C-alpha positions in Angstrom: 3.9 33.3 -13.2 6.5 30.5 -13.7 5.1 27.0 -14.1 5.0 24.8 -11.0 7.2 21.7 -11.1 8.0 18.6 -9.0 8.7 19.7 -5.4 11.0 18.4 -2.7 10.6 19.4 1.0 12.6 19.9 4.2 12.0 17.0 6.6 10.4 17.9 10.0 11.9 15.7 12.7 9.9 14.7 15.8 11.6 13.5 19.1 9.5 10.7 20.6 9.9 8.7 23.8 9.7 5.5 21.7 12.0 6.6 18.9 15.3 5.2 17.8 18.0 5.8 15.1 16.7 4.0 12.0 15.6 7.2 10.3 19.3 8.1 10.2 20.9 4.7 9.7 18.3 3.2 7.3 16.9 6.2 5.5 19.9 8.5 5.6 18.0 11.5 7.1 20.1 13.3 9.7 18.0 14.4 12.7 20.9 15.8 14.8 20.8 17.4 17.4 17.8 15.3 18.5 18.9 12.4 20.8 16.6 10.1 18.8 13.8 10.4 16.4 10.4 8.7 16.3 8.9 10.4 13.3 10.0 12.5 10.4 7.2 14.4 8.6 8.3 14.5 4.9 5.1 16.0 3.4 2.8 18.0 5.7 0.1 20.6 5.4 -0.7 20.4 9.2 -1.0 23.9 10.7 2.2 25.0 12.3 4.0 22.0 10.7 3.7 22.7 7.0 6.5 21.5 4.8 8.9 23.9 3.2 10.1 23.6 -0.4 13.9 22.9 -0.9 14.3 23.0 -4.7 13.8 25.5 -7.5 12.5 29.0 -7.6 9.8 28.2 -5.0 12.4 27.2 -2.4 11.4 28.5 1.1 7.7 28.5 0.4 5.3 26.5 2.6 3.1 23.9 1.1 -0.3 25.4 2.0 0.9 28.8 0.6 1.5 27.0 -2.8 -1.9 25.4 -2.7 -3.5 28.8 -2.2 -1.5 30.3 -5.2 -1.6 27.4 -7.7 -4.9 25.8 -6.6 -6.0 23.2 -9.1 -2.8 23.3 -11.1 -1.1 21.9 -8.0 -3.6 19.6 -6.3 -6.4 19.2 -9.0 -9.6 21.1 -9.3 -11.8 18.6 -7.5 -9.3 18.2 -4.6 -9.0 22.0 -4.3 -12.8 22.4 -4.2 -13.1 19.8 -1.4 -10.1 20.7 0.7 -9.4 24.4 -0.1 -5.9 25.7 0.9 -5.0 22.8 3.2 -3.0 20.0 1.6 -5.0 16.9 2.4 -2.3 14.2 2.8 0.4 13.8 5.5 3.3 11.5 4.9 5.7 10.3 7.7 8.4 7.9 8.2 8.2 6.3 11.7 10.9 4.4 13.7 9.3 2.4 16.5 12.1 1.5 18.8 9.5 0.6 21.5 5.8 0.1 21.6 3.8 3.2 20.6 0.8 3.9 22.7 -2.4 2.0 22.0 -4.5 4.6 20.3 -7.4 5.4 18.0 -8.4 8.2 15.7 -11.8 9.8 15.1 -13.5 9.7 11.7 -14.5 12.8 9.7 -17.9 13.2 11.4 -16.6 13.0 14.9 -13.5 15.1 14.1 -15.6 17.8 12.6 -17.9 17.9 15.6 -15.1 17.9 18.2 -12.1 19.5 16.5 -13.4 21.3 13.4 -11.1 19.3 11.3 -10.8 16.0 9.4 -10.6 12.5 10.8 -7.5 10.3 10.5 -7.5 7.2 8.4 -4.0 6.0 7.6 -1.9 3.2 6.0 1.4 1.6 6.9 4.0 0.3 4.5 6.7 -1.6 6.4 10.2 -0.7 5.2 12.3 -2.6 7.7 11.2 -5.0 10.4 13.4 -6.7 13.0 12.9 -10.5 13.5 9.7 -11.2 15.3 8.5 -7.6 15.2 4.8 -7.1 15.6 2.0 -4.6 15.6 -1.5 -4.3 17.0 -4.5 -3.6 14.8 -8.1 -4.2 15.7 -9.7 -6.7 18.0 -9.2 -10.5 18.2 -13.0 -10.9 18.3 -16.1 -8.7 18.4 -15.9 -6.7 21.6 -18.0 -4.0 23.4 -17.5 -1.1 25.7 -17.9 -3.1 28.9 -15.3 -5.8 28.0 -12.9 -3.1 26.6 -13.1 -0.9 29.8 -12.6 -3.9 32.1 -9.4 -5.0 30.3 -8.3 -1.3 30.2 -8.7 -1.0 33.9 -7.0 -4.4 34.5 -4.1 -3.3 32.2 -4.8 -6.4 30.1 -6.1 -4.6 27.0 -3.5 -6.3 24.7 -5.1 -9.7 25.5 -8.2 -8.8 23.4 -6.4 -7.0 20.6 -5.2 -8.5 17.4 -1.4 -8.8 17.0 0.3 -9.4 13.7 3.8 -10.5 13.0 5.4 -8.2 10.5 8.0 -8.5 7.7 9.4 -6.0 5.1 6.9 -5.0 2.5 3.8 -5.7 4.6 0.9 -3.2 4.3 -1.8 -2.4 6.8 -4.7 0.0 6.3 -5.9 1.6 9.6 -9.3 3.2 9.1 -10.5 5.8 11.6 -11.9 3.9 14.6 -9.5 1.0 14.6 -7.5 0.6 17.7 -3.8 0.1 16.9 -0.2 0.4 18.0 3.2 -0.2 16.4 5.6 -2.5 18.2 9.3 -2.2 18.6 11.7 -2.9 15.7 9.6 -1.3 12.9 10.6 1.3 10.3 7.7 2.3 8.1 6.1 4.9 5.8 2.7 6.2 7.0 0.3 7.8 4.6 -2.7 9.5 6.2 -5.3 12.2 6.1 -4.1 15.6 7.2 -4.9 15.4 10.9 -2.9 15.3 14.1 -5.8 14.1 16.2 -5.0 11.0 18.3 -6.8 9.6 21.3 -4.2 7.8 23.4 -5.8 4.8 25.2 -3.0 3.1 27.0 0.7 4.0 27.2 2.2 0.9 28.9 2.5 2.8 32.2 5.8 4.4 31.1 7.0 7.8 32.2 9.1 10.5 30.7 12.5 11.7 32.0 10.7 13.8 34.6 8.6 10.9 35.9 5.4 12.1 34.2 2.8 9.9 32.4 1.5 11.0 29.0 -2.1 12.2 28.9 -4.7 9.5 28.1 -8.0 10.2 26.4 -10.2 7.4 27.7 -13.6 9.1 27.4 -12.9 10.7 24.0 -11.8 7.4 22.6 -14.9 5.5 23.6 -17.1 7.1 21.0 -14.5 6.7 18.3 -13.7 2.9 18.6 -14.9 0.3 16.2 -15.4 -2.8 18.4 -16.1 -5.2 15.5 -13.8 -8.0 14.4 -12.4 -7.8 10.9 -10.7 -10.5 8.9 -8.7 -8.3 6.6 -6.4 -6.4 8.9 -3.4 -7.1 6.6 -3.5 -6.0 3.0 -2.6 -8.8 0.5 -1.0 -7.8 -2.7 1.4 -9.3 -5.3 4.7 -7.7 -6.1 5.1 -7.2 -9.8 8.3 -5.7 -11.3 7.9 -2.5 -13.4 4.1 -2.5 -12.9 1.8 -0.3 -10.8 0.3 -2.5 -8.1 -2.7 -1.3 -6.1 -2.3 -1.3 -2.3 -5.1 0.9 -0.9 -8.1 2.5 -2.5 -10.1 4.6 0.0 -12.3 7.8 0.0 -9.3 9.6 1.6 -6.4 8.5 -0.5 -5.2 5.9 -3.1 -1.8 4.3 -2.8 0.0 2.0 -5.3 3.5 0.5 -5.2 6.0 0.5 -8.1 8.9 -2.0 -7.9 11.2 -0.4 -10.4 14.1 -2.2 -12.2 13.7 -0.7 -15.7 12.4 2.6 -17.0 8.6 3.0 -17.2 6.3 5.8 -18.3 3.4 7.2 -16.4 0.5 9.1 -17.9 -1.7 11.1 -15.5 -3.8 12.8 -18.2 -7.1 11.4 -16.8 -6.2 12.0 -13.1 -7.4 15.2 -11.5 -5.0 15.1 -8.6 -1.5 15.7 -7.4 0.7 12.6 -7.2 3.2 11.9 -4.4 6.2 9.6 -4.9 7.6 8.2 -1.6 10.8 6.4 -2.2 11.2 3.5 0.3 14.1 1.7 -1.5 16.8 2.5 -4.0 17.4 5.6 -6.2 15.6 6.6 -9.3 15.4 9.5 -11.8 12.2 11.3 -12.4 12.2 12.7 -16.0 9.6 15.3 -17.1 9.6 18.1 -19.8 13.3 17.3 -20.6 14.2 17.8 -16.9 15.7 15.2 -14.6 15.4 14.9 -10.8 17.1 12.3 -8.7 15.1 10.8 -5.9 16.6 8.5 -3.2 15.3 6.3 -0.3 13.8 8.5 2.4 12.8 11.3 -0.1 9.3 12.4 -1.1 8.4 14.3 -4.3 5.1 16.1 -5.0 4.1 16.0 -8.6 1.7 18.9 -9.5 -1.6 18.1 -11.2 -0.6 19.9 -14.4 2.4 17.5 -15.1 0.9 14.5 -16.8 3.8 12.7 -18.6 6.6 11.2 -16.4 9.3 8.7 -16.9 10.8 6.8 -14.0 14.3 5.4 -14.5 15.9 3.4 -11.7 19.6 4.0 -10.9 19.3 1.1 -8.5 16.3 -1.3 -8.0 13.7 1.0 -6.3 10.4 0.8 -4.6 8.1 3.8 -4.8 4.7 4.5 -3.1 2.5 6.4 -5.5 -0.3 8.4 -3.7 -3.1 10.5 -5.0 -6.8 11.4 -4.3 -9.8 10.7 -6.4 -12.7 13.0 -5.5 
């Protein structure tokens, strides 16, 4: 068997009622013939939406097939023992040209009970934000089912939810149970558990081109919602050039950011996990085993667990999200 190597994948484009054109104009990913594009799934193990390799001798193979073949060599022994043949991380770029629905996701316990799958905790890294762009995350104050349902019925739910003004580089962690919605004018990278389970709470009363409202999940959402107030909705971090800076450490994934202006070396000898590089700005070279791979804004690369020594060399100043799992 040939050794596995860093993998690139074919993007999966998703037409959304709230999508725009920034995935093409800002990231350079061509979603024609879709009229617009709300999401592009750049690394996915979701059933029926698994990513397909585009480089090397494994070109054309689906991600979960490779997990089944290479097991711990690809994802790490502990990761494989926990998740089996399903790749445990889903990475998207999202272009919110309008408000997304107000929604919530179940945690692992509730998702296992209802859907025989994993829950959905996620994080957002804002790549590009229009002036005065905002998003919704959590409640303004501690709430309860009664207050929530009254505002939902009155179509004033936004009045009790926490809104945040957003700028480029902002980070938000959205644990399962937290009510949230992206607002218009945002392009971001989303890193999440492998799950496509969403409970849509309120969709701003909009209709599709046939006059139909999208399905709401009012009852399902009630048991999933965290009604508490939290004072840490936005993640605070310090940008440090050519250093690895922690953004999010969770039981579900770990994500750092690397602001690259000079070559650095990475050593993953002690890490029993794959590593994902998501390029949100610039172009860089990934150097390993005397091989060189160029990675540009809008691209994602999956580094197998068996590759431990890597050099990252910027061709232009670059920003890279580095994601892995510690089991």
